[in-house]
N, C-alpha and C positions, 0 to 999 in steps of 0.2 A: 164111575160110580153112578148109581141110579139118580135120576133127576126128578124128584118128586117135589111138589110145591110145599113150601113151609108156610102154613096158614097161621097168621097171628090173630086176626079178628074174624070171628064168625058171627052167627046170629046170637042174640043175647042169651037164649036158652042153651047154647052149645058153645060157649066161649072156651077157648083152650088156654088163654092167658089171663091172669089177673093183673090188670094195669092199675097202678096206684101212683099217679103222678104227684100226689100230694105229699108223699114221704120223701124227705130230702134233708140234707144238712142245712142249718140255718146260717148260711153265709151271706145272704142277700141283705142289702142295706137300703134305706130310703134313698131315692134318687134326688139330688139337689139340683133342681131344674135351673136355678139362676147361676149356678157355677159353670162358667165357660172359659175356654182359653183366652188369653189376652192377645195372642197372635198365632199364626200358623205359617208354615213354609212347605211347599210341595216340590219334590224333585223326582227325576226318573233316571234310571240306569239299566239299560237292556230291557228286560221284561218285568222289572220290579219298579213299583211306585212307592215312594216314601213320603211321609208326612210328619213334620215336627211341630210340636206345640209348646207354647210358653204359658205359664200359669202364675197367678198371684199366690202369695203365701196363704196356706189354708191348713186347718186341723182336720179336714175331711179324711175319713178312712176308706172312702170309695176309690175305685181304680180311676185314676186320671192319666191319660196317655201322654207320655213324653215324646215317644217316637214309634211309628208303626210302618211296617213294610209289607207289601202284598203284591200279588200277581196282577199284571195288566188285565183289565176286564172285570176285576172284582170291585167295581165302582161303589158298591154299597158300603165299602170300608172307608171311603174318602172322608166321611164325617163321623167316624167312630173315635171320639176323643174322651169318652167317659163310659164306664160300665157300673151299673148299680150293684156292685159286690165288693166285699172287703179286699183291699189291696193286700196280696200275700196269700189269699186262699188258693188251695192246691188245684182244684178242678171246678170250672165254672161253665154253666150252659146258660145262654141268654139269647134273646131275639133282638135284632137290630135291622130296621128297614124291612121287616117282614121275613127276614132270613135268620135261621138259627145257627149259632156259632158255639163252639166249645173252646175255652181257654185252658191250657195246662201249664202250670208253673214249672220252669226249668231254668237252666242257665242260658245266657245269650248265645253261646257258641252252638249249643245243641238245637235251640230254636231255629237258628239260621241254617244249620246243617240239614235239619229235617225239611225245611222250606226249599232249600236248594236241591235236595235229593229227590223230592216228591215226583218229578217228571220221570225219574228212572224206576220208581218203586210203586207207582199207582196201579190200582187194579185190586190188590189184596188189602189195601189200607184206606183209611179215611182221607177225605179230601183236605189236604193241608194247603191253606191259602195265604198264610202270612205269619207274622210274629210281631210282638210289640214290647216296649219297655215303659214301665210306669214311672210317675214322678218320684215314687218312693224307691225306685231302682230295681224292682222285680221284673223278670223277663217271663214272657208267655209265648207259646206256640199256638197258632190260631187254626182251627179246622172248621170247615163248613158242613152242616148237616143238610143235604140237598133235598131230603124227603122225610116223611114221617118215619120215625125209628123207635127202637126199643133197646134198653140197656139194663144190665144187671148191676149197674153202679148208681146208687141213690143220689150221689152227689151231682150227677148231671141230668136228673129227671126233671127237666124244665122245658118250656116252650114246646118244640116239636119232638122232643125225646121223652119217651114214657118208661117208667120203671116196670120191670117184671122180674120174676124169680124162677130159678130152676124147678122148684117143687111144683109150680103151677103148670108145667108142661106135661102133656101126656106122652106115652111111650113112643108113638109115631113121630111126634115133634122132636123128642129128644134124639131119636135116631137120625133124623134129618139134620139136626143141628150139629151132631158129631160129624156127619158127612161134610157139611159146609166148612167146619173148622179144619178138617183134614185137607180138603181141597185148597183152602187159602193158605195153610201152613206150608203145603207142598209148593205152591206158587211162590211164596216168600223165600223158602229155602232154595229154590232153583236159582235165585239171585244171590245165594250165599249170605242171606241176611237172617239174623235171629232176633226174636222179640225181647227175650230176657225176662225170666220169672212171669210166665203166663198165668193169668187168672181170668175168671169170667168178666171182670171189669175191662178186659182188653177187647171185648166183643160189642159191636154195634150192629144191630139187626134191622133189616128192612122187611118188607112183605115177603120177599122170596129170595133174599140174598143177605150177606153179611160182610162186614169189613172189620179189620183190626183197628182199634182205637187205642189212645194213650201209648204213643210210640217213643216215649222219652228214654227207654232203655234199648231201642233198636240199634243194632250195630252189625258190622260185617264180621263174619266168622273167619278166623285165620286159617282154619283147616276145613275142607269139605266135609269130613266125617263128623265134625263137631255139631253140625245141625242135626244129625240123628239123635244126639244126646238130648237136644231140646225137644225133638219130636217125641222121644220116649217119655220125657217129663210131662209133656202135655197129655199124653195118653194115660199116664199114671194118675194125674190130676183129675181128668175127666171121669175115670173109673172110680176114684176115691170119693167123688161128690155124688156118684150115682147117675151121672149124665149118660155115660157109656157103659154098655154091657160087654161081656167077654166077646160076644159075636161082633159088636160094633168095633172093638179094639182090633180083632183079627182082620176084619174087612178094611179098616183104616190103614193097618200096617201093610197089607197086600197092595192097596192102592198107592200108598206113599212110596213103597219100594219100587213099584213099576215107574213112578214118576221121577224118582231120584236114584236110579239104578247104580250109577257110578259111585255116588257118595255112599250108598248103602254097602256096596261091595268093599269100598275102602275102609269103612267102619268095621265091617266083618273081619277083614284081614287084620286090622289093628287089635281087635278083641281076641281073635283065635290064633293068629300067626299063620293062617293058611287061607287060600282062596276058597270062596264058596263054590260048591259044585253046581248049584242052580239057585234060583230065586227062593225056592222053599227053604233052603238052608238059612238064607238071610232073614226071611220073614219069621221063621221059627226061633232064631236067636234073638231077634228084637222082641218078640212076644215073650220069650223066656225072661228077658231083662225087665220088661214092663211089670211083671208080676213078682220079681225077685225082691 
């Protein structure tokens, strides 16, 4: 696919995006500066550093960390013991030691599974650096935002992450974004992984790149052909919200089919009961299903 730069910020008189970092859910709470842990204990196992904290009884609703685990080298998280947000909030973006992080509420098993799997799935996804459990028993997976970014999710429009909307993109930028989504979904599907119920909230944009964020529904597909069903759903969604044109959809299908030829041919056989004569048969059938 063509590699054109995706420009997010131009001169003031020619801005392509309307960034409104002030619009967000009101989940933030005043930070209680005097509230600190009574004790802490650090341990290491392989490439993971863990820190446990003890706290006094408190009625505070802010996040107080009971236990945090993170990769070696992520030393900025060594002193993360409290976050000025409501314990139990679903998605939280905040700055700590000049670094921006995103917390996503989940169950402990999923948080640790995503953390453990990151080394095998990095590239198409956000930088997962750790996980934590709060004093109130809620579990979160931690991702790090390495640079200035844009999100379609108002809940994480904080710190180094700015909010934007599909309607503020011009046609050229929409086309490029569809290309990037297709490239990244093909990369993820090559590892037999599916996102599960994709929306624009699963996208974190950089100046000239993107990553999938909010990976709480990420899982391994049991069948190679099943990833094509997710790809179809993504194309249907992008077309329905006006991000992708019919030309975009066709180009995306052609690119995806070339990248995942074996899986697409398996899917075609499952659908029709016969082998595809060539790639055009596969592309045509996927396109037919997208608009059905």
